[in-house]
C-alpha positions as a printed Julia matrix, in Angstrom:
365×3 Matrix{Float64}:
 165.64  40.19   80.93
 166.37  42.65   78.49
 166.92  41.06   75.34
 170.24  40.72   73.78
 171.24  41.03   69.86
 174.71  38.99   70.04
 175.64  39.79   66.37
 177.89  42.23   65.56
 175.86  44.36   62.91
 172.61  44.7    65.33
 171.24  47.27   67.28
 173.34  46.19   70.23
 176.4   46.78   68.4
 175.0   50.2    67.3
 174.08  51.15   70.92
 177.57  50.13   72.32
 178.97  53.12   69.76
 176.4   55.45   71.01
 176.94  55.11   74.84
 180.8   55.0    74.53
 181.19  51.54   75.8
 182.59  50.63   72.68
 186.38  50.99   72.64
 185.57  52.7    75.82
 188.73  53.48   78.48
 189.2   50.32   81.21
 190.25  50.62   84.58
 193.58  49.59   84.87
 195.21  48.85   88.73
 198.1   51.47   89.2
 201.28  49.7    89.21
 204.98  51.12   89.35
 205.8   51.26   85.3
 209.08  50.22   86.28
 207.47  46.89   87.8
 205.51  46.66   84.28
 208.33  47.41   82.13
 209.98  44.01   84.17
 206.99  42.04   83.99
 206.21  42.6    80.53
 210.2   41.85   79.62
 209.73  38.64   76.93
 212.34  35.95   77.0
 212.6   32.89   75.03
 213.54  30.12   77.35
 210.01  29.49   79.38
 207.97  29.35   76.37
 211.17  26.98   74.38
 211.14  24.44   77.54
 207.4   24.2    77.29
 206.45  24.12   73.86
 209.48  21.28   73.82
 207.75  19.52   76.69
 204.25  19.7    74.43
 205.2   18.37   70.87
 207.45  15.54   72.69
 204.75  14.12   74.52
 202.04  14.69   71.75
 204.44  12.63   69.96
 205.03   9.75   72.53
 201.07  10.05   72.99
 200.35   9.26   69.37
 203.3    7.1    68.95
 201.9    4.76   71.57
 198.37   5.65   70.44
 199.0    4.07   66.66
 201.19   1.16   68.0
 198.59  -0.19   70.24
 196.06   0.14   67.71
 193.42  -0.59   67.22
 193.19  -2.34   71.03
 191.69  -0.55   73.71
 194.83  -0.1    75.35
 195.39   2.82   73.12
 192.47   4.56   74.05
 194.54   6.28   77.25
 196.93   7.49   74.9
 194.55   9.0    72.21
 192.47  10.91   74.99
 195.59  12.5    76.34
 196.7   13.28   72.78
 193.18  14.73   72.35
 193.54  16.83   75.43
 196.89  18.66   74.09
 195.92  19.0    70.86
 192.4   20.25   71.31
 192.86  21.8    74.42
 196.43  22.65   74.9
 196.77  24.09   71.5
 193.94  26.62   72.45
 195.9   28.48   74.72
 199.27  28.68   72.57
 196.92  30.11   69.68
 195.68  32.07   72.58
 198.8   33.46   73.8
 201.25  33.13   70.48
 198.5   35.69   68.77
 199.49  38.01   71.52
 202.95  37.9    70.43
 204.3   37.5    74.14
 205.34  33.77   74.85
 209.05  34.13   72.97
 210.9   37.1    72.96
 211.51  35.84   68.84
 208.52  36.78   66.85
 209.5   33.93   64.11
 208.84  31.38   67.29
 205.37  33.02   68.33
 204.3   32.81   64.87
 205.44  29.19   64.04
 203.49  28.28   67.35
 200.42  29.8    66.21
 200.25  28.7    63.11
 200.33  25.29   64.08
 197.61  25.95   66.81
 195.35  27.79   65.01
 195.32  24.81   62.67
 194.69  22.51   64.95
 192.16  24.79   66.74
 190.68  25.45   63.01
 190.72  28.77   63.52
 191.99  30.99   60.75
 194.67  32.46   62.01
 194.17  36.05   60.63
 190.87  36.1    61.36
 190.82  34.89   64.9
 194.11  37.21   65.59
 191.55  40.46   64.5
 188.84  39.03   66.49
 190.75  38.5    69.74
 191.9   41.99   69.47
 188.31  42.95   69.66
 187.5   41.07   72.42
 190.01  42.95   74.14
 189.32  46.12   72.92
 185.65  45.51   73.97
 185.48  42.71   76.5
 181.94  41.32   77.1
 180.74  44.29   74.89
 177.21  42.81   74.28
 177.08  43.37   70.13
 180.97  43.93   69.98
 182.68  40.82   71.61
 182.87  38.01   69.43
 184.29  35.66   71.59
 181.2   35.89   74.47
 180.61  32.19   75.13
 177.84  32.4    78.22
 175.46  34.76   76.74
 172.03  35.4    78.55
 170.43  32.98   78.57
 173.25  30.81   78.75
 173.28  28.76   75.34
 173.74  25.3    77.88
 172.92  22.94   74.63
 175.76  24.26   72.7
 178.42  24.68   75.66
 177.8   20.66   76.39
 178.48  19.96   72.49
 181.06  22.0    72.85
 182.78  19.52   75.51
 183.14  17.25   72.75
 184.18  20.02   70.07
 180.79  19.13   68.17
 179.41  23.06   67.23
 182.73  25.15   66.99
 184.73  22.31   65.32
 182.71  21.47   62.9
 182.13  25.48   62.47
 185.23  25.82   61.7
 185.68  23.64   58.92
 182.92  25.05   57.34
 184.3   28.73   57.6
 187.43  27.34   56.13
 185.89  25.47   53.33
 184.28  28.84   52.39
 187.05  31.21   52.85
 188.98  28.47   50.48
 186.5   29.38   47.82
 187.44  33.2    48.27
 184.22  34.04   51.23
 184.15  35.48   54.02
 181.52  36.16   57.14
 180.34  39.74   57.25
 180.91  39.94   60.55
 184.24  38.9    60.01
 184.86  40.84   57.41
 183.56  44.15   60.12
 186.71  43.69   61.65
 189.42  42.12   59.77
 191.16  45.3    57.17
 190.33  44.63   53.89
 194.22  44.13   53.34
 194.9   41.28   55.32
 191.54  39.14   53.84
 193.49  38.01   50.96
 195.22  35.85   53.56
 192.15  34.6    54.84
 191.38  32.8    51.94
 195.28  31.88   51.15
 195.49  30.23   54.31
 191.99  28.26   54.02
 193.12  26.8    50.75
 196.03  25.39   52.24
 194.12  23.95   55.4
 192.02  22.42   52.67
 194.77  20.62   50.8
 196.2   18.86   54.45
 192.96  17.81   55.03
 192.26  16.1    51.57
 195.51  14.09   51.9
 194.64  12.87   55.25
 191.24  11.87   54.14
 192.5   10.4    51.05
 195.07   8.13   53.65
 191.74   7.41   55.57
 190.13   5.71   52.05
 193.59   4.0    50.81
 194.29   2.39   54.48
 190.61   2.05   55.22
 190.88   2.95   58.72
 190.64   6.44   60.84
 193.86   6.56   62.15
 195.17   9.27   59.64
 191.71  11.08   60.63
 192.8   10.29   64.73
 195.99  12.16   64.52
 194.95  14.94   62.23
 191.36  16.57   62.81
 189.34  13.86   65.47
 191.39  15.2    68.28
 189.69  18.76   68.27
 186.5   16.71   69.06
 187.4   14.48   71.2
 190.29  16.59   73.15
 188.2   20.05   73.61
 186.58  19.42   76.59
 189.56  21.09   78.89
 189.3   23.98   77.04
 185.84  24.18   77.19
 185.82  23.48   80.94
 188.59  26.17   81.71
 187.33  28.79   79.31
 183.82  29.06   80.77
 185.06  30.2    83.61
 187.11  32.99   82.41
 183.96  35.75   82.3
 180.24  33.4    82.73
 178.17  34.55   84.84
 179.94  38.03   85.19
 178.76  41.52   84.62
 178.36  42.81   80.85
 178.53  45.86   79.13
 181.23  46.97   81.43
 184.38  48.45   81.71
 186.5   46.89   84.61
 187.89  43.7    84.01
 187.52  43.14   87.94
 183.39  42.78   87.13
 183.77  40.74   84.13
 187.04  38.34   84.45
 187.56  35.92   86.59
 190.71  34.49   88.12
 191.07  30.7    89.27
 193.66  28.67   91.1
 194.5   25.59   89.29
 195.87  22.47   89.65
 200.03  22.12   88.05
 198.7   19.98   84.86
 195.88  22.71   84.28
 197.82  25.11   84.4
 200.38  23.71   81.58
 197.81  23.15   79.24
 196.32  26.41   79.48
 199.22  28.13   80.19
 198.33  30.31   82.97
 195.06  31.82   81.31
 193.21  31.2    85.0
 195.04  34.26   85.84
 192.34  35.89   83.95
 191.81  39.25   85.21
 195.6   39.69   85.03
 195.59  38.86   81.74
 192.89  41.07   80.61
 193.8   44.31   82.69
 197.59  44.07   81.06
 197.2   41.55   77.93
 201.02  41.99   76.85
 202.1   40.66   80.15
 203.61  36.8    79.14
 202.14  33.78   80.48
 205.34  32.97   82.52
 204.85  36.39   84.62
 201.29  36.29   85.58
 201.67  34.55   88.42
 204.15  37.99   89.26
 201.18  40.13   88.05
 198.81  38.22   90.22
 200.82  38.78   93.66
 201.68  42.68   92.11
 197.78  43.48   92.29
 195.86  41.27   94.19
 195.07  43.55   96.8
 192.94  45.55   94.48
 191.17  42.93   92.97
 188.51  39.95   93.82
 189.7   37.02   95.78
 190.36  34.49   93.26
 188.86  31.32   92.99
 190.57  28.58   94.65
 189.64  25.5    92.55
 187.55  24.58   89.06
 184.95  23.2    91.42
 184.47  25.65   93.23
 184.31  28.26   90.77
 181.72  26.23   89.25
 179.6   26.22   92.31
 179.96  29.89   92.36
 178.81  30.23   88.72
 176.14  27.24   88.09
 172.87  28.98   90.59
 173.55  32.32   88.8
 173.36  30.37   85.13
 170.29  28.65   86.14
 168.87  31.72   87.12
 169.87  33.31   83.97
 168.12  30.45   82.36
 164.53  31.28   83.69
 165.47  34.83   82.39
 166.54  36.77   85.5
 169.08  39.51   84.52
 171.74  39.41   87.04
 175.09  38.35   87.84
 178.04  38.03   90.1
 179.17  40.97   91.49
 182.7   39.77   94.18
 183.92  41.96   96.98
 186.74  43.6    96.85
 189.23  43.62   99.4
 189.73  46.76  101.76
 191.31  49.17  100.33
 190.83  48.51   96.63
 189.24  51.12   94.21
 185.96  50.69   94.1
 184.63  48.92   91.16
 183.97  51.35   87.79
 180.31  50.47   86.35
 179.85  54.09   85.14
 178.9   53.08   82.03
 176.96  50.06   82.55
 173.31  51.32   83.2
 173.33  53.85   80.01
 174.48  50.93   78.46
 171.74  48.8    79.35
 168.56  51.33   79.02
 165.74  51.5    81.94
 166.38  47.85   82.85
 169.37  47.4    85.48
 170.73  43.99   86.06
 170.86  42.17   89.89
 174.51  41.95   90.96
 174.48  39.43   93.4
 177.43  39.51   95.82
 179.52  35.96   95.92
 178.94  34.22   99.07
């Protein structure tokens, strides 16, 4: 396996710029302009409905959890609350960061701010970082959100099922930002004019956590932390489980989302938690289509995409053999077949980006 440097300031970042992978012209499935305009139309009602359901359900779970505390009968309600706090907020952060769920801009911003707090992701830093993720999706040295590296850091991924690394890194960064310090990688993609907002938000968050910690000490109970803070740990498993499937085991350093992103059919509960991000090829091709229109977009362009994985379990059965081979330093990825009549994969920059070593494409069974 060719060694990869995933830092945003290393040699792979420079190589991506030199070879034309950075900010490249990506492949998009052809779709009629009028159809795309209709799909991109924003409306408030679906997102208001889902947001009311989300926060109402969270309120019910936390009230029951507090009422039954410290009995073990409270555990199911805390676990359910945790998934909504530590996983559903991940998709709300993501979608509202794009500004697409609500037609009313301030609604997007309100939910984005709340979700960013729950996920311990500074709303300014992550807005710009996620923009880079879409511009340079799984481009080594350019994409700050690559989860399944090569070789895959499986222990790190396992720990993040309990939020252990990502959440603690978020809290550490929050404190650093509160003191006016910004990570050099983040500074490479956040405009200087936006950086004071990073520090201001972090200071507000530190104040909130300080109040929660004082309440916990004053009451000699972790109950305040069960409501704010700890759910980011015990509720993280669902967003990690679904998030791994977005790009793991697929190609890197390509400019065709059909090669580096995966669509998976999921059950209705997971789709609600995930806010339809299981349609991930479609989302990356056309990120301005609201979450509630992604099933329609999928139907419109599936003739040009690999067949979706029929379930979460089947997707993991497909991914795991590739990750195991990557663990033994085999430089390969999964290439799923396209339907008849689809446009060929665009992989013209792949070999030039990686130099002499060309990864092995393993066909999906």
